[in-house]
C-alpha positions as CSV (number, residue, x, y, z in Angstrom):
1,M,-23.4,29.1,-23.5
2,E,-23.2,25.8,-21.7
3,Q,-19.8,24.4,-21.5
4,P,-19.3,20.7,-22.7
5,Q,-18.7,18.4,-19.8
6,Q,-15.3,16.9,-19.6
7,Q,-15.5,13.1,-19.6
8,Q,-14.0,11.5,-16.5
9,K,-11.2,9.2,-17.3
10,Q,-12.4,5.6,-16.8
11,P,-10.1,2.9,-15.4
12,L,-8.7,0.4,-17.8
13,A,-10.3,-3.0,-17.6
14,T,-7.2,-4.6,-16.3
15,E,-6.9,-1.8,-13.7
16,S,-10.4,-2.6,-12.5
17,I,-9.5,-6.2,-12.2
18,A,-6.3,-5.4,-10.1
19,N,-8.2,-3.0,-7.9
20,A,-10.9,-5.6,-7.3
21,F,-8.3,-8.3,-6.5
22,F,-6.5,-6.1,-3.8
23,A,-9.8,-4.9,-2.4
24,Q,-10.5,-8.5,-1.2
25,F,-7.9,-8.1,1.4
26,D,-9.1,-4.9,2.9
27,T,-11.1,-6.6,5.7
28,M,-8.7,-9.5,6.3
29,T,-7.2,-9.6,9.8
30,S,-4.5,-12.2,9.3
31,S,-2.3,-13.6,6.6
32,G,-1.9,-17.2,5.7
33,A,-2.9,-20.0,3.3
34,K,-6.0,-18.2,2.1
35,T,-3.8,-15.2,0.9
36,S,-1.3,-17.6,-0.8
37,E,-4.2,-19.5,-2.6
38,M,-5.7,-16.2,-3.8
39,Y,-2.4,-15.2,-5.3
40,S,-1.8,-18.5,-6.9
41,G,-5.2,-18.3,-8.6
42,F,-4.4,-14.9,-9.9
43,A,-0.8,-15.5,-10.8
44,G,-1.4,-15.8,-14.6
45,E,-3.0,-12.4,-14.9
46,Y,-1.3,-10.6,-12.1
47,E,1.7,-9.1,-13.9
48,H,-0.2,-8.1,-17.0
49,D,-3.0,-6.4,-15.1
50,L,-0.7,-4.4,-12.9
51,L,1.7,-3.4,-15.6
52,N,-1.3,-2.0,-17.7
53,M,-2.6,0.3,-15.0
54,S,-3.1,3.9,-16.0
55,H,-0.1,5.1,-14.0
56,G,1.8,1.9,-14.4
57,Y,3.0,-0.3,-11.6
58,T,6.2,1.3,-10.6
59,H,6.7,0.8,-7.0
60,P,9.1,-2.1,-7.4
61,Q,11.4,0.2,-9.3
62,K,10.9,3.0,-6.8
63,I,11.9,0.9,-3.8
64,A,14.8,-0.6,-5.8
65,R,16.1,2.9,-6.4
66,V,15.9,3.7,-2.7
67,A,17.8,0.6,-1.9
68,D,20.3,1.5,-4.6
69,A,20.9,4.9,-3.0
70,H,22.0,3.3,0.3
71,L,23.6,0.0,-0.9
72,K,26.8,0.4,-2.8
73,D,27.9,-3.1,-3.3
74,K,26.2,-4.6,-6.3
75,N,27.1,-8.1,-5.1
76,A,25.3,-7.6,-1.8
77,R,23.1,-10.5,-0.9
78,I,19.5,-9.3,-1.2
79,L,16.3,-11.0,-0.1
80,D,13.3,-9.9,-2.2
81,V,10.4,-10.5,0.3
82,C,7.0,-11.3,-1.0
83,A,8.6,-11.3,-4.4
84,G,5.5,-12.3,-6.4
85,T,6.2,-12.7,-10.1
86,G,9.7,-11.1,-9.7
87,L,9.0,-7.5,-10.8
88,G,11.2,-6.3,-7.8
89,G,14.0,-8.6,-8.8
90,V,13.8,-7.2,-12.4
91,A,14.1,-3.7,-11.0
92,L,17.1,-4.6,-8.8
93,K,18.8,-6.5,-11.8
94,E,18.4,-3.4,-13.9
95,L,20.3,-1.3,-11.4
96,G,23.2,-3.8,-11.5
97,F,22.5,-6.1,-8.4
98,T,23.5,-9.7,-9.1
99,N,23.0,-11.7,-5.8
100,I,19.2,-11.8,-5.2
101,D,17.0,-14.4,-3.5
102,A,13.2,-14.5,-3.5
103,I,10.7,-15.5,-0.9
104,D,7.0,-15.8,-1.4
105,G,4.0,-17.7,0.0
106,S,2.6,-18.5,-3.4
107,R,4.0,-21.3,-5.5
108,G,2.2,-20.0,-8.6
109,M,3.9,-16.7,-8.3
110,L,7.3,-18.2,-7.6
111,D,7.0,-20.4,-10.7
112,L,6.6,-17.3,-12.8
113,A,9.4,-15.5,-11.0
114,A,11.7,-18.4,-11.7
115,K,11.3,-18.0,-15.4
116,K,12.9,-14.6,-15.2
117,K,16.1,-16.3,-14.2
118,I,17.1,-13.4,-11.9
119,Y,17.1,-15.2,-8.5
120,K,19.8,-17.4,-7.1
121,N,17.4,-19.1,-4.7
122,L,13.6,-19.1,-4.5
123,F,11.9,-20.0,-1.2
124,E,8.3,-20.8,-0.8
125,E,7.2,-19.7,2.7
126,L,4.4,-18.0,4.5
127,I,6.4,-15.9,6.9
128,G,5.3,-16.3,10.4
129,S,5.6,-14.1,13.5
130,D,8.4,-16.1,15.1
131,S,11.1,-16.6,12.5
132,V,11.8,-16.8,8.7
133,K,12.4,-20.6,8.5
134,S,13.8,-20.8,4.9
135,V,16.8,-18.7,5.5
136,E,19.4,-18.3,8.2
137,Q,19.5,-15.4,10.6
138,A,22.1,-12.7,9.9
139,S,22.6,-13.9,6.4
140,Y,21.5,-10.9,4.2
141,D,22.9,-7.6,3.4
142,A,19.5,-6.1,2.4
143,I,15.8,-6.9,2.4
144,V,13.8,-5.1,-0.4
145,T,10.1,-5.3,-0.5
146,S,7.1,-3.3,-1.7
147,G,3.4,-4.0,-1.7
148,S,3.8,-6.7,0.9
149,F,2.6,-4.8,4.0
150,L,-1.2,-4.6,3.8
151,P,-4.3,-6.3,5.4
152,G,-4.0,-10.0,5.0
153,H,-0.4,-9.9,4.1
154,L,2.7,-8.8,6.2
155,G,2.1,-6.8,9.3
156,P,3.8,-5.5,12.5
157,M,4.3,-9.0,13.8
158,H,6.6,-9.8,10.8
159,L,9.0,-6.9,11.2
160,K,11.3,-8.6,13.9
161,P,11.6,-12.0,12.2
162,L,12.6,-10.2,8.9
163,A,15.1,-7.9,10.7
164,L,16.8,-10.9,12.2
165,T,17.7,-12.3,8.7
166,L,19.9,-9.2,8.2
167,K,23.6,-9.0,8.9
168,S,24.8,-6.2,11.2
169,G,24.7,-3.2,9.1
170,G,22.1,-4.7,6.6
171,L,19.4,-2.7,5.2
172,F,15.6,-3.1,5.4
173,C,14.0,-1.2,2.5
174,M,10.2,-1.3,2.4
175,A,7.4,0.6,0.7
176,M,3.7,0.4,1.0
177,R,0.5,2.3,0.5
178,E,0.3,5.2,2.9
179,E,-3.3,4.8,3.5
180,Y,-2.8,1.3,5.0
181,L,-1.2,2.9,8.0
182,R,-4.6,3.8,9.1
183,T,-6.1,0.3,9.0
184,D,-6.5,-1.8,12.1
185,Y,-4.2,-4.4,10.6
186,L,-1.2,-1.9,10.3
187,L,-2.0,0.6,12.9
188,D,0.8,-0.6,15.1
189,L,3.4,-0.8,12.3
190,E,5.3,2.4,12.9
191,P,5.1,2.1,16.8
192,T,6.5,-1.4,16.3
193,M,9.4,0.0,14.2
194,D,10.1,2.6,17.0
195,R,10.1,-0.1,19.7
196,M,12.6,-2.2,17.7
197,E,14.8,0.8,17.4
198,A,14.5,1.4,21.2
199,E,15.4,-2.2,21.7
200,G,18.6,-1.9,19.7
201,I,17.6,-4.1,16.8
202,W,17.9,-1.4,14.0
203,Q,18.2,2.3,13.5
204,K,16.0,4.4,11.2
205,V,17.9,5.8,8.2
206,Q,15.0,7.3,6.1
207,R,11.3,7.6,5.9
208,G,9.7,9.3,2.9
209,I,6.6,9.7,0.8
210,M,6.3,8.3,-2.8
211,E,3.8,10.1,-5.1
212,H,1.7,7.9,-7.4
213,Y,2.7,4.8,-5.6
214,Y,-0.4,3.0,-6.7
215,N,-2.1,5.0,-9.4
216,D,-2.9,8.3,-7.7
217,L,-2.4,7.0,-4.2
218,P,0.8,8.0,-2.3
219,G,3.1,5.5,-0.8
220,V,5.4,5.6,2.2
221,F,8.8,4.1,2.3
222,Y,11.2,3.1,5.2
223,V,14.9,2.4,5.4
224,Y,16.3,0.8,8.6
225,R,19.9,-0.4,9.3
226,R,20.4,-3.5,11.4
227,V,22.5,-2.8,14.5
């Protein structure tokens, strides 16, 4: 007797929209104003579409928990990099952190983040490869960021400017899709991290894999401590 075929689970409509949005960046070789404009145009739907994905959109919570495991001072000054609409800030606040700033290149995203009333300061800046101009060097206890290192966004060239905003002993906590490590844009990411460690800028604390980082896709996370 022929067995009935199992129906393959179809992606939710909102999930398909989110996937299509991120797919636009796959072939981009640089970040900048175009990326910012694309996010500002999608800002109104961004959070709703991501939160309604089949496996949820949980990597802001996951990297927040990683940071929480290493950062014991709940009043530590944290910079949420590429904060978007503030989902990372929400996750950090739920863990008890109270001193959080946000930086993002999209005005539309930051306007939505501001409504959450989590951040002490919100900086609109497209982070360059030389420095982070909106904040002073050696002024943060931690950087927490997820979903920010991908084609057309942050890349290896942005690691050092970000690291320099950390105080001595400050933590860099970042998560991203593991598959992006094999793209041309991010192929030099881990070698750059290693070179920065050899140069005495920071020390590796942890590298790990996150299951179901983006739907079924795994993620990779890093924790570095500023020397």
